[in-house]
PDB file with one MODEL, atoms N, CA, C and O in Angstrom:
MODEL        1
ATOM      1  N   MET A   1      -1.390  16.499   2.941  1.00  0.00           N
ATOM      2  CA  MET A   1      -0.362  15.802   3.656  1.00  0.00           C
ATOM      3  C   MET A   1       0.921  16.020   2.114  1.00  0.00           C
ATOM      4  O   MET A   1       0.835  15.672   0.936  1.00  0.00           O
ATOM      5  N   ALA A   2       2.061  16.785   2.940  1.00  0.00           N
ATOM      6  CA  ALA A   2       2.816  16.380   1.876  1.00  0.00           C
ATOM      7  C   ALA A   2       3.776  14.973   1.537  1.00  0.00           C
ATOM      8  O   ALA A   2       4.102  14.277   2.499  1.00  0.00           O
ATOM      9  N   ASP A   3       4.178  14.612   0.267  1.00  0.00           N
ATOM     10  CA  ASP A   3       4.927  13.389   0.464  1.00  0.00           C
ATOM     11  C   ASP A   3       6.110  12.833   0.935  1.00  0.00           C
ATOM     12  O   ASP A   3       6.789  11.983   0.360  1.00  0.00           O
ATOM     13  N   THR A   4       6.406  13.564   2.436  1.00  0.00           N
ATOM     14  CA  THR A   4       7.468  13.311   2.971  1.00  0.00           C
ATOM     15  C   THR A   4       6.781  13.089   4.527  1.00  0.00           C
ATOM     16  O   THR A   4       7.345  12.582   5.496  1.00  0.00           O
ATOM     17  N   GLU A   5       5.656  13.524   4.470  1.00  0.00           N
ATOM     18  CA  GLU A   5       4.827  13.580   6.256  1.00  0.00           C
ATOM     19  C   GLU A   5       4.463  11.906   6.012  1.00  0.00           C
ATOM     20  O   GLU A   5       4.413  11.343   4.918  1.00  0.00           O
ATOM     21  N   PRO A   6       4.218  11.267   7.407  1.00  0.00           N
ATOM     22  CA  PRO A   6       3.725   9.670   7.180  1.00  0.00           C
ATOM     23  C   PRO A   6       2.185   9.853   7.638  1.00  0.00           C
ATOM     24  O   PRO A   6       1.857  10.526   8.615  1.00  0.00           O
ATOM     25  N   PHE A   7       1.201   9.095   6.713  1.00  0.00           N
ATOM     26  CA  PHE A   7       0.029   9.234   6.616  1.00  0.00           C
ATOM     27  C   PHE A   7      -0.700   9.367   8.033  1.00  0.00           C
ATOM     28  O   PHE A   7      -0.087   9.281   9.097  1.00  0.00           O
ATOM     29  N   GLU A   8      -1.809   9.544   7.948  1.00  0.00           N
ATOM     30  CA  GLU A   8      -2.744  10.229   9.465  1.00  0.00           C
ATOM     31  C   GLU A   8      -2.885   8.854   9.838  1.00  0.00           C
ATOM     32  O   GLU A   8      -3.098   8.079   8.906  1.00  0.00           O
ATOM     33  N   SER A   9      -2.785   8.197  11.432  1.00  0.00           N
ATOM     34  CA  SER A   9      -3.481   7.487  11.836  1.00  0.00           C
ATOM     35  C   SER A   9      -4.693   6.847  11.438  1.00  0.00           C
ATOM     36  O   SER A   9      -4.697   5.616  11.439  1.00  0.00           O
ATOM     37  N   GLU A  10      -6.038   7.654  10.994  1.00  0.00           N
ATOM     38  CA  GLU A  10      -7.042   7.468  11.232  1.00  0.00           C
ATOM     39  C   GLU A  10      -6.775   6.960   9.485  1.00  0.00           C
ATOM     40  O   GLU A  10      -7.190   5.804   9.415  1.00  0.00           O
ATOM     41  N   LEU A  11      -6.159   7.485   7.890  1.00  0.00           N
ATOM     42  CA  LEU A  11      -6.061   7.263   6.483  1.00  0.00           C
ATOM     43  C   LEU A  11      -5.679   5.567   7.011  1.00  0.00           C
ATOM     44  O   LEU A  11      -6.419   4.594   6.872  1.00  0.00           O
ATOM     45  N   LEU A  12      -4.047   5.597   7.758  1.00  0.00           N
ATOM     46  CA  LEU A  12      -3.683   4.107   7.454  1.00  0.00           C
ATOM     47  C   LEU A  12      -4.581   2.830   8.126  1.00  0.00           C
ATOM     48  O   LEU A  12      -4.590   1.670   7.714  1.00  0.00           O
ATOM     49  N   ASP A  13      -5.327   3.374   9.269  1.00  0.00           N
ATOM     50  CA  ASP A  13      -6.209   2.175  10.022  1.00  0.00           C
ATOM     51  C   ASP A  13      -7.297   2.242   8.951  1.00  0.00           C
ATOM     52  O   ASP A  13      -8.164   1.414   9.231  1.00  0.00           O
ATOM     53  N   ALA A  14      -7.568   2.874   7.895  1.00  0.00           N
ATOM     54  CA  ALA A  14      -8.924   2.636   7.369  1.00  0.00           C
ATOM     55  C   ALA A  14      -8.160   2.219   5.911  1.00  0.00           C
ATOM     56  O   ALA A  14      -9.045   1.820   5.154  1.00  0.00           O
ATOM     57  N   MET A  15      -7.164   2.181   5.411  1.00  0.00           N
ATOM     58  CA  MET A  15      -6.450   1.486   4.817  1.00  0.00           C
ATOM     59  C   MET A  15      -5.844  -0.154   5.132  1.00  0.00           C
ATOM     60  O   MET A  15      -6.043  -1.210   4.532  1.00  0.00           O
ATOM     61  N   LYS A  16      -5.272   0.077   5.985  1.00  0.00           N
ATOM     62  CA  LYS A  16      -5.605  -1.632   6.365  1.00  0.00           C
ATOM     63  C   LYS A  16      -6.540  -2.312   6.431  1.00  0.00           C
ATOM     64  O   LYS A  16      -6.550  -3.452   5.966  1.00  0.00           O
ATOM     65  N   LYS A  17      -8.003  -1.512   7.300  1.00  0.00           N
ATOM     66  CA  LYS A  17      -9.021  -2.804   7.690  1.00  0.00           C
ATOM     67  C   LYS A  17     -10.024  -2.672   5.749  1.00  0.00           C
ATOM     68  O   LYS A  17     -11.020  -3.392   5.667  1.00  0.00           O
ATOM     69  N   LEU A  18      -9.696  -1.875   4.562  1.00  0.00           N
ATOM     70  CA  LEU A  18      -9.600  -2.264   3.502  1.00  0.00           C
ATOM     71  C   LEU A  18      -8.595  -3.138   3.127  1.00  0.00           C
ATOM     72  O   LEU A  18      -9.021  -3.706   2.121  1.00  0.00           O
ATOM     73  N   TRP A  19      -7.838  -3.421   3.309  1.00  0.00           N
ATOM     74  CA  TRP A  19      -6.766  -4.174   2.264  1.00  0.00           C
ATOM     75  C   TRP A  19      -7.132  -5.705   2.936  1.00  0.00           C
ATOM     76  O   TRP A  19      -7.119  -6.748   2.282  1.00  0.00           O
ATOM     77  N   ASN A  20      -7.534  -5.581   4.717  1.00  0.00           N
ATOM     78  CA  ASN A  20      -7.922  -7.398   5.267  1.00  0.00           C
ATOM     79  C   ASN A  20      -9.393  -7.720   4.709  1.00  0.00           C
ATOM     80  O   ASN A  20      -9.798  -8.880   4.624  1.00  0.00           O
ATOM     81  N   ASP A  21     -10.114  -6.679   4.359  1.00  0.00           N
ATOM     82  CA  ASP A  21     -11.576  -7.548   4.309  1.00  0.00           C
ATOM     83  C   ASP A  21     -11.041  -8.274   2.853  1.00  0.00           C
ATOM     84  O   ASP A  21     -10.153  -8.305   2.001  1.00  0.00           O
ATOM     85  N   ASN A  22     -12.909  -9.065   3.505  1.00  0.00           N
ATOM     86  CA  ASN A  22     -12.456  -9.982   2.133  1.00  0.00           C
ATOM     87  C   ASN A  22     -13.163  -9.619   0.915  1.00  0.00           C
ATOM     88  O   ASN A  22     -12.677 -10.071  -0.122  1.00  0.00           O
ATOM     89  N   GLY A  23     -13.804  -9.177   0.855  1.00  0.00           N
ATOM     90  CA  GLY A  23     -14.209  -8.393  -0.432  1.00  0.00           C
ATOM     91  C   GLY A  23     -13.391  -8.037  -1.537  1.00  0.00           C
ATOM     92  O   GLY A  23     -13.336  -8.415  -2.708  1.00  0.00           O
ATOM     93  N   VAL A  24     -12.461  -6.796  -0.512  1.00  0.00           N
ATOM     94  CA  VAL A  24     -11.382  -6.744  -0.802  1.00  0.00           C
ATOM     95  C   VAL A  24      -9.820  -7.461  -1.286  1.00  0.00           C
ATOM     96  O   VAL A  24      -8.755  -6.940  -1.619  1.00  0.00           O
ATOM     97  N   GLN A  25     -10.168  -8.597  -1.174  1.00  0.00           N
ATOM     98  CA  GLN A  25      -9.050  -9.949  -1.471  1.00  0.00           C
ATOM     99  C   GLN A  25      -9.911 -10.364  -1.919  1.00  0.00           C
ATOM    100  O   GLN A  25     -10.099  -9.204  -2.286  1.00  0.00           O
ATOM    101  N   GLN A  26     -10.761 -10.922  -2.328  1.00  0.00           N
ATOM    102  CA  GLN A  26     -11.431 -11.510  -3.125  1.00  0.00           C
ATOM    103  C   GLN A  26     -11.430 -10.935  -4.862  1.00  0.00           C
ATOM    104  O   GLN A  26     -11.234 -11.586  -5.888  1.00  0.00           O
ATOM    105  N   CYS A  27     -11.661  -9.816  -4.721  1.00  0.00           N
ATOM    106  CA  CYS A  27     -11.649  -8.772  -6.102  1.00  0.00           C
ATOM    107  C   CYS A  27     -10.268  -8.663  -6.698  1.00  0.00           C
ATOM    108  O   CYS A  27     -10.025  -8.836  -7.893  1.00  0.00           O
ATOM    109  N   PHE A  28      -8.965  -8.221  -5.331  1.00  0.00           N
ATOM    110  CA  PHE A  28      -7.619  -8.600  -5.720  1.00  0.00           C
ATOM    111  C   PHE A  28      -7.408  -9.891  -6.689  1.00  0.00           C
ATOM    112  O   PHE A  28      -7.179  -9.800  -7.895  1.00  0.00           O
ATOM    113  N   ASN A  29      -7.516 -11.025  -6.013  1.00  0.00           N
ATOM    114  CA  ASN A  29      -7.065 -11.900  -6.465  1.00  0.00           C
ATOM    115  C   ASN A  29      -7.853 -12.344  -7.973  1.00  0.00           C
ATOM    116  O   ASN A  29      -7.664 -13.484  -8.397  1.00  0.00           O
ATOM    117  N   ARG A  30      -8.754 -11.363  -8.759  1.00  0.00           N
ATOM    118  CA  ARG A  30      -9.145 -11.397  -9.617  1.00  0.00           C
ATOM    119  C   ARG A  30      -8.422 -10.515 -10.736  1.00  0.00           C
ATOM    120  O   ARG A  30      -8.624 -10.705 -11.936  1.00  0.00           O
ATOM    121  N   SER A  31      -7.340  -9.281 -10.110  1.00  0.00           N
ATOM    122  CA  SER A  31      -6.471  -8.722 -10.717  1.00  0.00           C
ATOM    123  C   SER A  31      -6.273  -8.742 -12.119  1.00  0.00           C
ATOM    124  O   SER A  31      -6.343  -7.679 -12.737  1.00  0.00           O
ATOM    125  N   ASN A  32      -6.069  -9.648 -12.620  1.00  0.00           N
ATOM    126  CA  ASN A  32      -6.080 -10.379 -13.424  1.00  0.00           C
ATOM    127  C   ASN A  32      -6.581  -9.610 -15.045  1.00  0.00           C
ATOM    128  O   ASN A  32      -6.051  -9.433 -16.142  1.00  0.00           O
ATOM    129  N   GLU A  33      -7.676  -9.366 -14.508  1.00  0.00           N
ATOM    130  CA  GLU A  33      -9.628  -9.185 -15.435  1.00  0.00           C
ATOM    131  C   GLU A  33      -9.241  -7.692 -15.311  1.00  0.00           C
ATOM    132  O   GLU A  33      -9.151  -7.396 -16.503  1.00  0.00           O
ATOM    133  N   TYR A  34      -8.969  -6.617 -14.651  1.00  0.00           N
ATOM    134  CA  TYR A  34      -8.397  -5.424 -14.770  1.00  0.00           C
ATOM    135  C   TYR A  34      -7.117  -4.470 -14.648  1.00  0.00           C
ATOM    136  O   TYR A  34      -6.311  -4.860 -13.804  1.00  0.00           O
ATOM    137  N   GLN A  35      -6.884  -3.672 -15.108  1.00  0.00           N
ATOM    138  CA  GLN A  35      -5.484  -2.954 -14.801  1.00  0.00           C
ATOM    139  C   GLN A  35      -5.554  -2.255 -13.373  1.00  0.00           C
ATOM    140  O   GLN A  35      -6.379  -1.494 -12.867  1.00  0.00           O
ATOM    141  N   LEU A  36      -3.883  -3.036 -12.741  1.00  0.00           N
ATOM    142  CA  LEU A  36      -3.931  -2.573 -11.166  1.00  0.00           C
ATOM    143  C   LEU A  36      -2.591  -2.345 -11.267  1.00  0.00           C
ATOM    144  O   LEU A  36      -2.234  -3.007 -12.242  1.00  0.00           O
ATOM    145  N   ASN A  37      -1.404  -1.635 -10.686  1.00  0.00           N
ATOM    146  CA  ASN A  37      -0.231  -1.753 -10.746  1.00  0.00           C
ATOM    147  C   ASN A  37       0.471  -2.851  -9.853  1.00  0.00           C
ATOM    148  O   ASN A  37       0.394  -2.739  -8.629  1.00  0.00           O
ATOM    149  N   ASP A  38       0.924  -3.553 -10.230  1.00  0.00           N
ATOM    150  CA  ASP A  38       1.872  -4.421 -10.008  1.00  0.00           C
ATOM    151  C   ASP A  38       2.259  -4.812  -8.646  1.00  0.00           C
ATOM    152  O   ASP A  38       2.161  -5.864  -8.015  1.00  0.00           O
ATOM    153  N   SER A  39       2.827  -3.396  -8.329  1.00  0.00           N
ATOM    154  CA  SER A  39       2.832  -3.087  -6.430  1.00  0.00           C
ATOM    155  C   SER A  39       2.185  -3.115  -5.859  1.00  0.00           C
ATOM    156  O   SER A  39       2.475  -3.421  -4.702  1.00  0.00           O
ATOM    157  N   ALA A  40       0.866  -2.837  -6.186  1.00  0.00           N
ATOM    158  CA  ALA A  40      -0.508  -2.568  -4.855  1.00  0.00           C
ATOM    159  C   ALA A  40      -0.121  -3.966  -4.052  1.00  0.00           C
ATOM    160  O   ALA A  40      -0.059  -3.815  -2.832  1.00  0.00           O
ATOM    161  N   LYS A  41       0.111  -5.114  -4.472  1.00  0.00           N
ATOM    162  CA  LYS A  41       0.239  -6.040  -2.597  1.00  0.00           C
ATOM    163  C   LYS A  41       1.103  -5.866  -2.157  1.00  0.00           C
ATOM    164  O   LYS A  41       1.119  -5.657  -0.944  1.00  0.00           O
ATOM    165  N   TYR A  42       2.777  -5.855  -3.228  1.00  0.00           N
ATOM    166  CA  TYR A  42       3.948  -5.823  -2.278  1.00  0.00           C
ATOM    167  C   TYR A  42       3.383  -4.465  -0.978  1.00  0.00           C
ATOM    168  O   TYR A  42       3.127  -4.721   0.199  1.00  0.00           O
ATOM    169  N   PHE A  43       3.307  -3.032  -1.642  1.00  0.00           N
ATOM    170  CA  PHE A  43       3.001  -1.953  -0.932  1.00  0.00           C
ATOM    171  C   PHE A  43       1.759  -2.161   0.016  1.00  0.00           C
ATOM    172  O   PHE A  43       2.178  -2.119   1.172  1.00  0.00           O
ATOM    173  N   LEU A  44       0.934  -2.287  -0.002  1.00  0.00           N
ATOM    174  CA  LEU A  44      -0.400  -2.737   1.088  1.00  0.00           C
ATOM    175  C   LEU A  44      -0.234  -3.675   1.890  1.00  0.00           C
ATOM    176  O   LEU A  44      -0.808  -3.684   2.979  1.00  0.00           O
ATOM    177  N   ASP A  45       0.857  -4.956   1.361  1.00  0.00           N
ATOM    178  CA  ASP A  45       1.567  -5.617   2.534  1.00  0.00           C
ATOM    179  C   ASP A  45       2.391  -5.635   3.591  1.00  0.00           C
ATOM    180  O   ASP A  45       2.767  -6.381   4.495  1.00  0.00           O
ATOM    181  N   LYS A  46       2.666  -3.656   2.807  1.00  0.00           N
ATOM    182  CA  LYS A  46       3.719  -3.112   3.953  1.00  0.00           C
ATOM    183  C   LYS A  46       3.214  -2.094   4.594  1.00  0.00           C
ATOM    184  O   LYS A  46       4.032  -1.189   4.760  1.00  0.00           O
ATOM    185  N   LEU A  47       1.802  -1.835   5.168  1.00  0.00           N
ATOM    186  CA  LEU A  47       1.292  -0.959   5.362  1.00  0.00           C
ATOM    187  C   LEU A  47       1.704  -0.440   6.682  1.00  0.00           C
ATOM    188  O   LEU A  47       1.934   0.769   6.727  1.00  0.00           O
ATOM    189  N   ASP A  48       1.853  -1.191   7.857  1.00  0.00           N
ATOM    190  CA  ASP A  48       2.232  -0.809   8.722  1.00  0.00           C
ATOM    191  C   ASP A  48       3.957  -0.301   8.553  1.00  0.00           C
ATOM    192  O   ASP A  48       4.436   0.729   9.027  1.00  0.00           O
ATOM    193  N   GLU A  49       4.634  -1.276   7.801  1.00  0.00           N
ATOM    194  CA  GLU A  49       6.141  -0.283   7.819  1.00  0.00           C
ATOM    195  C   GLU A  49       6.288   0.883   7.509  1.00  0.00           C
ATOM    196  O   GLU A  49       7.171   1.673   7.842  1.00  0.00           O
ATOM    197  N   ILE A  50       4.934   1.083   6.500  1.00  0.00           N
ATOM    198  CA  ILE A  50       5.113   2.260   5.601  1.00  0.00           C
ATOM    199  C   ILE A  50       4.457   3.394   6.502  1.00  0.00           C
ATOM    200  O   ILE A  50       4.332   4.581   6.199  1.00  0.00           O
ATOM    201  N   GLY A  51       4.181   2.950   7.333  1.00  0.00           N
ATOM    202  CA  GLY A  51       3.105   4.191   7.933  1.00  0.00           C
ATOM    203  C   GLY A  51       3.841   4.285   9.335  1.00  0.00           C
ATOM    204  O   GLY A  51       3.286   4.689  10.357  1.00  0.00           O
ATOM    205  N   SER A  52       5.202   3.848   9.256  1.00  0.00           N
ATOM    206  CA  SER A  52       5.848   4.112  10.511  1.00  0.00           C
ATOM    207  C   SER A  52       6.465   5.267  10.574  1.00  0.00           C
ATOM    208  O   SER A  52       7.128   5.330   9.539  1.00  0.00           O
ATOM    209  N   ARG A  53       6.673   6.485  11.369  1.00  0.00           N
ATOM    210  CA  ARG A  53       7.024   7.789  11.746  1.00  0.00           C
ATOM    211  C   ARG A  53       8.659   7.311  11.102  1.00  0.00           C
ATOM    212  O   ARG A  53       9.402   8.100  10.518  1.00  0.00           O
ATOM    213  N   GLN A  54       8.970   5.897  11.363  1.00  0.00           N
ATOM    214  CA  GLN A  54      10.046   6.467  11.558  1.00  0.00           C
ATOM    215  C   GLN A  54      10.912   5.175   9.948  1.00  0.00           C
ATOM    216  O   GLN A  54      12.012   4.628   9.874  1.00  0.00           O
ATOM    217  N   TYR A  55       9.715   5.196   8.996  1.00  0.00           N
ATOM    218  CA  TYR A  55      10.100   4.577   7.736  1.00  0.00           C
ATOM    219  C   TYR A  55      10.971   5.690   6.816  1.00  0.00           C
ATOM    220  O   TYR A  55      10.934   6.910   6.660  1.00  0.00           O
ATOM    221  N   LEU A  56      11.952   4.327   6.183  1.00  0.00           N
ATOM    222  CA  LEU A  56      12.780   4.648   4.953  1.00  0.00           C
ATOM    223  C   LEU A  56      12.656   3.726   3.856  1.00  0.00           C
ATOM    224  O   LEU A  56      12.791   2.503   3.844  1.00  0.00           O
ATOM    225  N   PRO A  57      12.442   4.346   3.153  1.00  0.00           N
ATOM    226  CA  PRO A  57      11.828   3.573   1.662  1.00  0.00           C
ATOM    227  C   PRO A  57      13.166   2.506   1.228  1.00  0.00           C
ATOM    228  O   PRO A  57      14.145   2.994   0.663  1.00  0.00           O
ATOM    229  N   SER A  58      13.111   1.139   1.519  1.00  0.00           N
ATOM    230  CA  SER A  58      14.191   0.206   1.140  1.00  0.00           C
ATOM    231  C   SER A  58      15.204   0.306  -0.043  1.00  0.00           C
ATOM    232  O   SER A  58      15.722   1.408  -0.222  1.00  0.00           O
ATOM    233  N   THR A  59      15.626  -0.976  -1.073  1.00  0.00           N
ATOM    234  CA  THR A  59      16.143  -0.550  -2.465  1.00  0.00           C
ATOM    235  C   THR A  59      14.687  -0.743  -2.484  1.00  0.00           C
ATOM    236  O   THR A  59      13.828   0.130  -2.609  1.00  0.00           O
ATOM    237  N   GLN A  60      14.511  -2.158  -2.324  1.00  0.00           N
ATOM    238  CA  GLN A  60      13.334  -2.987  -3.354  1.00  0.00           C
ATOM    239  C   GLN A  60      12.115  -1.586  -3.207  1.00  0.00           C
ATOM    240  O   GLN A  60      11.631  -1.168  -4.258  1.00  0.00           O
ATOM    241  N   ASP A  61      11.747  -1.026  -2.051  1.00  0.00           N
ATOM    242  CA  ASP A  61      10.952  -0.478  -2.140  1.00  0.00           C
ATOM    243  C   ASP A  61      11.294   0.940  -2.923  1.00  0.00           C
ATOM    244  O   ASP A  61      10.500   1.596  -2.249  1.00  0.00           O
ATOM    245  N   ILE A  62      11.644   1.546  -3.479  1.00  0.00           N
ATOM    246  CA  ILE A  62      12.127   2.243  -4.468  1.00  0.00           C
ATOM    247  C   ILE A  62      12.471   1.609  -5.605  1.00  0.00           C
ATOM    248  O   ILE A  62      12.708   2.289  -6.603  1.00  0.00           O
ATOM    249  N   LEU A  63      12.544   0.412  -5.643  1.00  0.00           N
ATOM    250  CA  LEU A  63      12.532  -0.016  -7.377  1.00  0.00           C
ATOM    251  C   LEU A  63      11.338  -0.498  -7.489  1.00  0.00           C
ATOM    252  O   LEU A  63      11.013  -0.544  -8.675  1.00  0.00           O
ATOM    253  N   ARG A  64      10.425  -0.932  -6.687  1.00  0.00           N
ATOM    254  CA  ARG A  64       9.117  -0.961  -6.836  1.00  0.00           C
ATOM    255  C   ARG A  64       8.480  -0.134  -7.336  1.00  0.00           C
ATOM    256  O   ARG A  64       7.674  -0.404  -8.227  1.00  0.00           O
ATOM    257  N   THR A  65       8.712   1.273  -6.819  1.00  0.00           N
ATOM    258  CA  THR A  65       8.152   1.933  -7.443  1.00  0.00           C
ATOM    259  C   THR A  65       8.521   2.953  -8.619  1.00  0.00           C
ATOM    260  O   THR A  65       9.640   3.322  -8.974  1.00  0.00           O
ATOM    261  N   ARG A  66       6.879   3.411  -9.276  1.00  0.00           N
ATOM    262  CA  ARG A  66       6.947   3.889 -10.500  1.00  0.00           C
ATOM    263  C   ARG A  66       6.474   5.277 -10.890  1.00  0.00           C
ATOM    264  O   ARG A  66       5.302   5.401 -10.533  1.00  0.00           O
ATOM    265  N   VAL A  67       6.877   6.229 -11.409  1.00  0.00           N
ATOM    266  CA  VAL A  67       6.237   7.497 -11.016  1.00  0.00           C
ATOM    267  C   VAL A  67       5.779   7.486 -12.200  1.00  0.00           C
ATOM    268  O   VAL A  67       6.355   6.666 -12.915  1.00  0.00           O
ATOM    269  N   LYS A  68       4.615   8.326 -12.913  1.00  0.00           N
ATOM    270  CA  LYS A  68       4.370   8.856 -14.050  1.00  0.00           C
ATOM    271  C   LYS A  68       3.942  10.276 -14.746  1.00  0.00           C
ATOM    272  O   LYS A  68       3.805  10.348 -15.967  1.00  0.00           O
TER     273      LYS A  68
ENDMDL
END
């Protein structure tokens, strides 16, 4: 998958299921105990939008992205 291609539907579904899992949410609520990208919640909450074939990043999306 190239950086410019949309997520495969199976991958997107799996990511959404994980993000909506109660155990994952409980772990995320304790994220102050470990290092987690501070934009993770922002992007994980937008999986439907980001997974769309028509997705174009907003200014806010770009500002919240960091390349290391």
